[in-house]
VOTI-27776 format. One record per residue (C-alpha): residue in three letters; chain; z, y, x. Coordinates in steps of 0.5 Angstrom, whole numbers. Example, Ala and Ser with C-alpha at 12.3 -4.5 7.8 and 13.67 -1.06 7.14 Angstrom:
// residues 2
+-----+-------+-------+-------+-------+
! res ! chain !    pz !    py !    px !
+-----+-------+-------+-------+-------+
! ALA !     A !    16 !    -9 !    25 !
! SER !     A !    14 !    -2 !    27 !
+-----+-------+-------+-------+-------+
***
This chain:
// residues 322
+-----+-------+-------+-------+-------+
! res ! chain !    pz !    py !    px !
+-----+-------+-------+-------+-------+
! MET !     A !    37 !   -37 !    69 !
! LYS !     A !    32 !   -33 !    73 !
! VAL !     A !    28 !   -27 !    70 !
! LEU !     A !    23 !   -24 !    74 !
! LEU !     A !    21 !   -17 !    72 !
! SER !     A !    14 !   -15 !    75 !
! MET !     A !    14 !    -8 !    74 !
! ALA !     A !    15 !    -2 !    78 !
! VAL !     A !    22 !     2 !    77 !
! GLY !     A !    24 !     9 !    77 !
! VAL !     A !    18 !    12 !    73 !
! SER !     A !    17 !    13 !    66 !
! SER !     A !    10 !    12 !    64 !
! TRP !     A !     8 !     5 !    61 !
! GLU !     A !     5 !     3 !    68 !
! GLY !     A !    12 !     2 !    70 !
! ILE !     A !    20 !     2 !    68 !
! SER !     A !    26 !     6 !    68 !
! ASP !     A !    32 !     4 !    71 !
! ALA !     A !    35 !     5 !    64 !
! ALA !     A !    31 !     0 !    61 !
! VAL !     A !    32 !    -5 !    67 !
! ALA !     A !    40 !    -4 !    65 !
! ARG !     A !    38 !    -5 !    58 !
! ILE !     A !    35 !   -12 !    60 !
! ARG !     A !    40 !   -14 !    64 !
! GLY !     A !    45 !   -12 !    59 !
! VAL !     A !    43 !   -17 !    54 !
! SER !     A !    47 !   -23 !    58 !
! GLU !     A !    51 !   -24 !    64 !
! ASP !     A !    47 !   -31 !    64 !
! LEU !     A !    41 !   -27 !    66 !
! GLU !     A !    39 !   -26 !    73 !
! VAL !     A !    34 !   -20 !    73 !
! ILE !     A !    30 !   -19 !    79 !
! VAL !     A !    26 !   -13 !    79 !
! ALA !     A !    20 !   -15 !    83 !
! PRO !     A !    14 !   -10 !    82 !
! THR !     A !     9 !   -13 !    87 !
! ASP !     A !     6 !   -20 !    89 !
! GLN !     A !    10 !   -20 !    95 !
! GLU !     A !    17 !   -19 !    92 !
! MET !     A !    15 !   -24 !    87 !
! GLU !     A !    13 !   -29 !    92 !
! PRO !     A !    20 !   -32 !    94 !
! HIS !     A !    23 !   -32 !    86 !
! LEU !     A !    17 !   -36 !    83 !
! ALA !     A !    19 !   -43 !    84 !
! ASP !     A !    26 !   -42 !    80 !
! ALA !     A !    24 !   -37 !    75 !
! GLU !     A !    24 !   -39 !    68 !
! ILE !     A !    22 !   -32 !    65 !
! ILE !     A !    17 !   -27 !    67 !
! LEU !     A !    17 !   -20 !    64 !
! GLY !     A !    11 !   -15 !    65 !
! ARG !     A !     5 !   -17 !    70 !
! PHE !     A !     3 !   -24 !    70 !
! SER !     A !    -3 !   -28 !    73 !
! LYS !     A !    -6 !   -35 !    75 !
! ASN !     A !    -2 !   -34 !    82 !
! PHE !     A !     4 !   -33 !    78 !
! PHE !     A !     3 !   -39 !    74 !
! ASP !     A !     1 !   -44 !    80 !
! LYS !     A !     8 !   -42 !    83 !
! ALA !     A !    13 !   -42 !    78 !
! LYS !     A !    14 !   -49 !    76 !
! LYS !     A !    20 !   -48 !    72 !
! LEU !     A !    17 !   -42 !    68 !
! LYS !     A !    18 !   -43 !    60 !
! LEU !     A !    17 !   -36 !    58 !
! VAL !     A !    12 !   -30 !    59 !
! SER !     A !    13 !   -23 !    56 !
! VAL !     A !     7 !   -18 !    57 !
! GLU !     A !     8 !   -11 !    56 !
! GLY !     A !     0 !   -11 !    53 !
! ALA !     A !    -2 !   -13 !    46 !
! GLY !     A !    -9 !   -16 !    49 !
! VAL !     A !    -8 !   -22 !    52 !
! ASP !     A !   -15 !   -24 !    53 !
! ASN !     A !   -15 !   -24 !    61 !
! LEU !     A !    -9 !   -29 !    61 !
! MET !     A !   -13 !   -34 !    57 !
! PHE !     A !   -14 !   -39 !    63 !
! PRO !     A !   -15 !   -46 !    61 !
! GLU !     A !    -9 !   -49 !    65 !
! PHE !     A !    -4 !   -43 !    62 !
! VAL !     A !    -7 !   -45 !    55 !
! LYS !     A !    -6 !   -52 !    55 !
! SER !     A !     1 !   -51 !    58 !
! ASN !     A !     8 !   -51 !    54 !
! ILE !     A !    10 !   -44 !    57 !
! THR !     A !    11 !   -39 !    51 !
! LEU !     A !     7 !   -33 !    51 !
! VAL !     A !     9 !   -27 !    48 !
! SER !     A !     6 !   -20 !    48 !
! ALA !     A !     7 !   -13 !    45 !
! LYS !     A !     3 !   -14 !    39 !
! GLY !     A !     6 !   -10 !    33 !
! THR !     A !     9 !    -5 !    37 !
! VAL !     A !     2 !    -1 !    39 !
! GLY !     A !    -1 !     0 !    33 !
! THR !     A !     2 !     7 !    32 !
! HIS !     A !    -2 !    10 !    38 !
! LEU !     A !    -8 !     6 !    37 !
! ALA !     A !    -9 !     8 !    30 !
! ASP !     A !    -8 !    16 !    32 !
! HIS !     A !   -13 !    15 !    37 !
! SER !     A !   -18 !    11 !    32 !
! TRP !     A !   -17 !    17 !    27 !
! ALA !     A !   -18 !    22 !    33 !
! LEU !     A !   -25 !    19 !    35 !
! PHE !     A !   -27 !    19 !    28 !
! LEU !     A !   -26 !    26 !    26 !
! ALA !     A !   -29 !    28 !    32 !
! LEU !     A !   -35 !    25 !    30 !
! LEU !     A !   -35 !    27 !    23 !
! ARG !     A !   -34 !    34 !    24 !
! GLY !     A !   -38 !    35 !    30 !
! ILE !     A !   -33 !    37 !    35 !
! GLY !     A !   -36 !    32 !    40 !
! LYS !     A !   -43 !    35 !    39 !
! SER !     A !   -40 !    42 !    39 !
! VAL !     A !   -36 !    41 !    46 !
! ARG !     A !   -42 !    38 !    49 !
! ALA !     A !   -47 !    43 !    47 !
! ARG !     A !   -43 !    50 !    47 !
! ASN !     A !   -48 !    53 !    43 !
! TRP !     A !   -47 !    57 !    36 !
! ASP !     A !   -53 !    55 !    33 !
! LEU !     A !   -51 !    48 !    32 !
! ARG !     A !   -47 !    51 !    26 !
! ARG !     A !   -52 !    49 !    21 !
! GLN !     A !   -53 !    42 !    23 !
! ILE !     A !   -46 !    40 !    24 !
! ARG !     A !   -45 !    43 !    17 !
! GLU !     A !   -51 !    39 !    14 !
! GLU !     A !   -48 !    33 !    17 !
! SER !     A !   -41 !    33 !    15 !
! TRP !     A !   -38 !    30 !     9 !
! GLU !     A !   -31 !    29 !     6 !
! LEU !     A !   -27 !    23 !     6 !
! GLY !     A !   -24 !    23 !    -1 !
! GLY !     A !   -27 !    17 !    -5 !
! LYS !     A !   -30 !    14 !     1 !
! THR !     A !   -29 !     7 !     4 !
! LEU !     A !   -25 !     5 !    10 !
! GLY !     A !   -27 !    -2 !    13 !
! VAL !     A !   -21 !    -5 !    17 !
! VAL !     A !   -23 !   -11 !    21 !
! GLY !     A !   -17 !   -14 !    23 !
! LEU !     A !   -11 !   -13 !    19 !
! GLY !     A !    -5 !   -14 !    24 !
! GLY !     A !    -1 !    -8 !    27 !
! THR !     A !    -6 !    -4 !    29 !
! GLY !     A !   -10 !    -5 !    23 !
! VAL !     A !    -4 !    -4 !    18 !
! GLU !     A !    -3 !     3 !    21 !
! VAL !     A !   -10 !     5 !    21 !
! ALA !     A !   -11 !     3 !    14 !
! LYS !     A !    -4 !     7 !    12 !
! ARG !     A !    -7 !    13 !    15 !
! ALA !     A !   -13 !    13 !    10 !
! GLN !     A !    -8 !    14 !     4 !
! GLY !     A !    -7 !    22 !     7 !
! PHE !     A !   -15 !    22 !     6 !
! ASP !     A !   -15 !    19 !    -1 !
! MET !     A !   -20 !    14 !     2 !
! ARG !     A !   -21 !     7 !    -1 !
! VAL !     A !   -19 !     1 !     4 !
! ILE !     A !   -22 !    -6 !     5 !
! ALA !     A !   -20 !   -11 !    10 !
! VAL !     A !   -22 !   -17 !    13 !
! ASP !     A !   -18 !   -22 !    17 !
! PRO !     A !   -18 !   -29 !    19 !
! GLU !     A !   -11 !   -31 !    18 !
! ASP !     A !    -7 !   -31 !    11 !
! VAL !     A !    -4 !   -24 !    12 !
! ARG !     A !     0 !   -20 !     7 !
! LYS !     A !    -4 !   -15 !     3 !
! PRO !     A !    -1 !    -8 !     3 !
! PRO !     A !    -1 !    -4 !    -3 !
! PHE !     A !    -5 !     1 !     0 !
! VAL !     A !   -11 !    -4 !     2 !
! ALA !     A !   -15 !    -5 !    -4 !
! GLU !     A !   -19 !   -11 !    -2 !
! LEU !     A !   -17 !   -16 !     3 !
! TRP !     A !   -22 !   -22 !     5 !
! LYS !     A !   -23 !   -27 !    10 !
! THR !     A !   -28 !   -26 !    16 !
! ASP !     A !   -33 !   -30 !    13 !
! ARG !     A !   -34 !   -23 !     9 !
! PHE !     A !   -35 !   -19 !    15 !
! TYR !     A !   -42 !   -17 !    13 !
! ASP !     A !   -39 !   -15 !     6 !
! LEU !     A !   -34 !   -10 !     9 !
! LEU !     A !   -40 !    -7 !    13 !
! ALA !     A !   -44 !    -6 !     7 !
! GLN !     A !   -39 !    -2 !     3 !
! SER !     A !   -36 !     2 !     9 !
! ASP !     A !   -37 !     9 !    11 !
! VAL !     A !   -33 !     8 !    17 !
! VAL !     A !   -31 !     1 !    20 !
! MET !     A !   -25 !     1 !    25 !
! ASN !     A !   -25 !    -5 !    29 !
! CYS !     A !   -17 !    -7 !    30 !
! THR !     A !   -19 !   -14 !    33 !
! PRO !     A !   -17 !   -18 !    39 !
! LEU !     A !   -22 !   -20 !    44 !
! THR !     A !   -23 !   -28 !    43 !
! LYS !     A !   -28 !   -33 !    43 !
! ALA !     A !   -29 !   -31 !    35 !
! THR !     A !   -30 !   -24 !    36 !
! ARG !     A !   -34 !   -23 !    43 !
! GLY !     A !   -40 !   -20 !    41 !
! MET !     A !   -39 !   -20 !    33 !
! TYR !     A !   -42 !   -13 !    33 !
! ASN !     A !   -49 !   -15 !    34 !
! LEU !     A !   -55 !   -12 !    32 !
! GLU !     A !   -55 !   -16 !    26 !
! ALA !     A !   -48 !   -13 !    24 !
! PHE !     A !   -51 !    -6 !    25 !
! ARG !     A !   -56 !    -8 !    20 !
! HIS !     A !   -51 !    -9 !    15 !
! MET !     A !   -48 !    -2 !    16 !
! ARG !     A !   -49 !     4 !    12 !
! ARG !     A !   -54 !     9 !    16 !
! HIS !     A !   -49 !    15 !    15 !
! ALA !     A !   -43 !    10 !    17 !
! PHE !     A !   -39 !    10 !    24 !
! LEU !     A !   -36 !     5 !    28 !
! ILE !     A !   -29 !     6 !    32 !
! ASN !     A !   -27 !     1 !    37 !
! VAL !     A !   -20 !     2 !    41 !
! THR !     A !   -18 !    -5 !    42 !
! ARG !     A !   -23 !    -9 !    47 !
! GLY !     A !   -30 !    -7 !    49 !
! PRO !     A !   -34 !   -14 !    49 !
! ILE !     A !   -33 !   -15 !    42 !
! VAL !     A !   -39 !   -10 !    41 !
! ASP !     A !   -45 !   -13 !    44 !
! GLU !     A !   -48 !    -7 !    48 !
! ALA !     A !   -55 !    -8 !    47 !
! GLY !     A !   -54 !    -9 !    40 !
! LEU !     A !   -50 !    -2 !    40 !
! LEU !     A !   -55 !     2 !    44 !
! GLU !     A !   -61 !    -1 !    39 !
! ALA !     A !   -57 !     1 !    33 !
! LEU !     A !   -56 !     8 !    35 !
! ARG !     A !   -63 !     9 !    38 !
! LEU !     A !   -66 !     6 !    31 !
! LYS !     A !   -60 !    11 !    27 !
! LEU !     A !   -58 !     4 !    24 !
! ILE !     A !   -51 !     8 !    24 !
! ALA !     A !   -49 !    15 !    25 !
! GLY !     A !   -45 !    14 !    31 !
! ALA !     A !   -39 !    11 !    35 !
! GLY !     A !   -33 !    13 !    37 !
! LEU !     A !   -31 !     8 !    43 !
! ASP !     A !   -24 !     8 !    47 !
! VAL !     A !   -27 !     1 !    50 !
! THR !     A !   -34 !     0 !    52 !
! PRO !     A !   -37 !    -7 !    54 !
! THR !     A !   -37 !    -5 !    61 !
! GLU !     A !   -31 !    -2 !    64 !
! PRO !     A !   -31 !     3 !    67 !
! LEU !     A !   -37 !     5 !    64 !
! PRO !     A !   -42 !     7 !    70 !
! GLN !     A !   -44 !    14 !    71 !
! GLY !     A !   -51 !    15 !    68 !
! HIS !     A !   -50 !    10 !    63 !
! PRO !     A !   -54 !    12 !    56 !
! LEU !     A !   -48 !    12 !    52 !
! TRP !     A !   -45 !    18 !    56 !
! ASP !     A !   -51 !    22 !    54 !
! MET !     A !   -52 !    20 !    46 !
! PRO !     A !   -50 !    26 !    42 !
! ASN !     A !   -47 !    21 !    36 !
! VAL !     A !   -42 !    18 !    41 !
! ILE !     A !   -36 !    20 !    43 !
! ILE !     A !   -32 !    16 !    49 !
! THR !     A !   -25 !    16 !    52 !
! PRO !     A !   -23 !    12 !    58 !
! HIS !     A !   -19 !     7 !    55 !
! ALA !     A !   -14 !    12 !    54 !
! SER !     A !   -11 !    10 !    47 !
! GLY !     A !    -5 !     6 !    49 !
! GLY !     A !    -2 !    12 !    52 !
! SER !     A !     5 !    14 !    48 !
! PRO !     A !    11 !    16 !    51 !
! LEU !     A !    15 !    11 !    46 !
! ARG !     A !    11 !     5 !    48 !
! LEU !     A !    15 !     3 !    54 !
! ASP !     A !    22 !     3 !    50 !
! ARG !     A !    19 !    -1 !    44 !
! TRP !     A !    17 !    -6 !    49 !
! VAL !     A !    24 !    -6 !    52 !
! ASP !     A !    27 !    -6 !    45 !
! VAL !     A !    23 !   -13 !    43 !
! THR !     A !    24 !   -16 !    50 !
! CYS !     A !    31 !   -15 !    49 !
! GLU !     A !    31 !   -18 !    42 !
! ASN !     A !    27 !   -24 !    45 !
! LEU !     A !    32 !   -25 !    51 !
! ARG !     A !    37 !   -26 !    46 !
! ARG !     A !    33 !   -30 !    41 !
! TYR !     A !    31 !   -34 !    47 !
! LEU !     A !    38 !   -36 !    49 !
! ASP !     A !    40 !   -37 !    42 !
! GLY !     A !    34 !   -42 !    41 !
! ARG !     A !    32 !   -38 !    35 !
! PRO !     A !    24 !   -36 !    34 !
! LEU !     A !    21 !   -31 !    38 !
! LEU !     A !    18 !   -24 !    36 !
! GLY !     A !    10 !   -23 !    38 !
! VAL !     A !     9 !   -30 !    40 !
! ILE !     A !     1 !   -31 !    42 !
! ASP !     A !    -2 !   -38 !    39 !
! LYS !     A !    -6 !   -39 !    46 !
! GLU !     A !   -11 !   -43 !    43 !
! LYS !     A !   -13 !   -38 !    38 !
! GLY !     A !   -12 !   -32 !    43 !
! TYR !     A !    -8 !   -28 !    39 !
+-----+-------+-------+-------+-------+
***
């Protein structure tokens, strides 16, 4: 059974894979012929008879891999792979969802705390006279409400961290997910506006789908508290750019922490860069020295399950997009 690993070898970052990790994948079974092919050119000769692709995937691969049955990508978001032919096919898609929540949650809280305590403003201005303004604008987290939109792996980790700040957590999710004991209320997404109205900070943890694209529009921001912050580390187009800019200008919300933006890379001179109540990081929340090992763990387990005919982990419903 031919398995194509479409990642660079010999590096330790999440953009590549180490020799040790390749050895782990090959060690799953002697029935697997694992071909390492980091470039399109190296993939080309093997696509026709490949049954499994691990790592990068594209429409070009799909068109040429006529025996393909399983794709496993190292990212959690798969919105860029939802081309119609693939969605309608019988090929199973699994992602790294459920393994990236820890570092995305850490980054969400870093952005929020930097906004709440005036760190971003202070770093920008480098002016000691801001002391009084920052003190007057800061507030404590104890007893405040965190709204989590999307209670998957990232959402659960985000909510879990709120316990340390003695916060109340409410959440919405489109699926019938289990409510953790540290979440006070869990509603379906038809109560999205109710969550916005009750939250002191809203952390977006949803994937980009047809249903979530642009869900944070001007009307949504009108439902938020004036002192509340929006944090987004998943996909930029979930937030409507015009709506966000207007909400910030009208002070409908206190500010936004964005690791992802509606347009990426965000152009130099874009107004979001200069807004004092906005903090932006360049789509960096996915960084973790543990990320690749976690993906390899899941990949090896899924290969064993695939060979045994057992249900796979992290399967994407391609019609829903998550």
